[in-house]
C-alpha positions as CSV (number, residue, x, y, z in Angstrom):
1,X,22.0,-52.4,-25.0
2,X,20.8,-48.8,-24.9
3,X,20.1,-46.9,-28.1
4,X,22.4,-44.0,-27.2
5,X,26.2,-43.9,-26.7
6,X,27.8,-44.5,-23.3
7,X,29.1,-40.9,-23.1
8,X,25.6,-39.5,-23.3
9,X,24.5,-41.8,-20.4
10,X,27.4,-40.7,-18.2
11,X,26.7,-37.0,-19.0
12,X,23.0,-37.5,-18.1
13,X,24.0,-39.0,-14.7
14,X,26.4,-36.2,-14.0
15,X,23.8,-33.6,-14.8
16,X,21.1,-35.1,-12.6
17,X,23.4,-35.5,-9.6
18,X,23.7,-31.8,-8.9
19,X,20.2,-30.7,-10.0
20,X,18.0,-32.7,-7.6
21,X,15.3,-30.5,-6.1
22,X,15.6,-29.9,-2.3
23,X,13.8,-32.3,-0.1
24,X,10.4,-31.0,1.2
25,X,11.4,-31.7,4.7
26,X,14.4,-29.4,4.5
27,X,12.4,-26.4,3.2
28,X,11.4,-23.8,5.8
29,X,7.7,-23.7,6.8
30,X,5.7,-20.8,5.4
31,X,5.5,-17.9,7.8
32,X,2.0,-16.7,8.8
33,X,0.9,-13.4,7.3
34,X,0.8,-10.4,9.5
35,X,-2.7,-8.9,9.7
36,X,-2.9,-5.2,10.7
37,X,-6.3,-3.5,11.2
38,X,-6.4,0.2,11.9
39,X,-9.4,2.4,12.7
40,X,-8.5,6.1,12.2
41,X,-11.1,8.5,13.6
42,X,-10.1,11.4,11.3
43,X,-13.6,12.9,10.9
44,X,-13.7,14.3,14.4
45,X,-10.2,15.6,14.0
46,X,-11.1,17.4,10.8
47,X,-14.1,18.9,12.5
48,X,-12.0,20.2,15.4
49,X,-9.4,21.7,13.0
50,X,-12.0,23.1,10.5
51,X,-11.9,26.8,11.8
52,X,-8.2,27.1,10.9
53,X,-8.5,27.1,7.1
54,X,-11.2,29.7,7.4
55,X,-9.0,31.9,9.7
56,X,-6.0,31.5,7.3
57,X,-8.0,32.1,4.1
58,X,-7.2,35.9,4.0
59,X,-3.5,34.9,3.7
60,X,-4.2,33.3,0.3
61,X,-4.6,36.9,-1.1
62,X,-0.9,37.3,-0.5
63,X,-0.1,34.4,-2.9
64,X,1.0,35.2,-6.5
65,X,-2.0,35.5,-8.8
66,X,-1.1,32.4,-10.7
67,X,-1.3,30.3,-7.5
68,X,-4.2,32.1,-5.8
69,X,-7.6,30.6,-5.8
70,X,-10.5,32.7,-7.1
71,X,-12.2,32.8,-3.7
72,X,-10.0,31.5,-0.8
73,X,-13.1,31.0,1.4
74,X,-14.7,28.8,-1.2
75,X,-11.5,26.8,-1.6
76,X,-11.3,26.3,2.2
77,X,-14.9,25.1,2.3
78,X,-14.3,22.7,-0.7
79,X,-11.3,21.3,1.0
80,X,-13.3,20.7,4.2
81,X,-16.1,19.0,2.2
82,X,-13.5,16.7,0.6
83,X,-11.9,15.8,3.9
84,X,-15.3,15.1,5.6
85,X,-16.4,12.9,2.7
86,X,-13.5,10.5,3.5
87,X,-15.5,9.2,6.4
88,X,-16.4,5.5,5.9
89,X,-13.6,4.8,3.6
90,X,-12.0,1.4,3.8
91,X,-8.6,0.7,2.3
92,X,-7.2,-2.8,2.0
93,X,-3.5,-3.4,1.2
94,X,-2.7,-7.0,0.4
95,X,0.9,-8.1,0.1
96,X,2.7,-11.5,0.3
97,X,3.8,-10.8,3.9
98,X,1.0,-8.7,5.4
99,X,-2.7,-7.8,5.1
100,X,-3.4,-4.2,6.1
101,X,-6.9,-2.8,6.5
102,X,-7.5,0.9,7.2
103,X,-10.9,2.2,8.1
104,X,-11.4,6.0,8.2
105,X,-14.2,6.9,10.6
């Protein structure tokens, strides 16, 4: 004779009938992750486009004084140094569905 009333045992059976975990055979197989590797040759592109900021620097004098850099030519050269220093940068983005690797040359 069990130590608990019959109503409790019937309730436990009713609860376990609908809460069984799904069979492992019925579960979908895991999808393979997508791997994307990109090489971006941006440094040669920046070198080809480098004369344009220097040519457009005099237009910075037309900007309002609050937005205008002190020396537009120095600002253009600083921006060029920043863009050229990106060479050799590797960026990895890791998600559940994909692995993305960006290499800036």
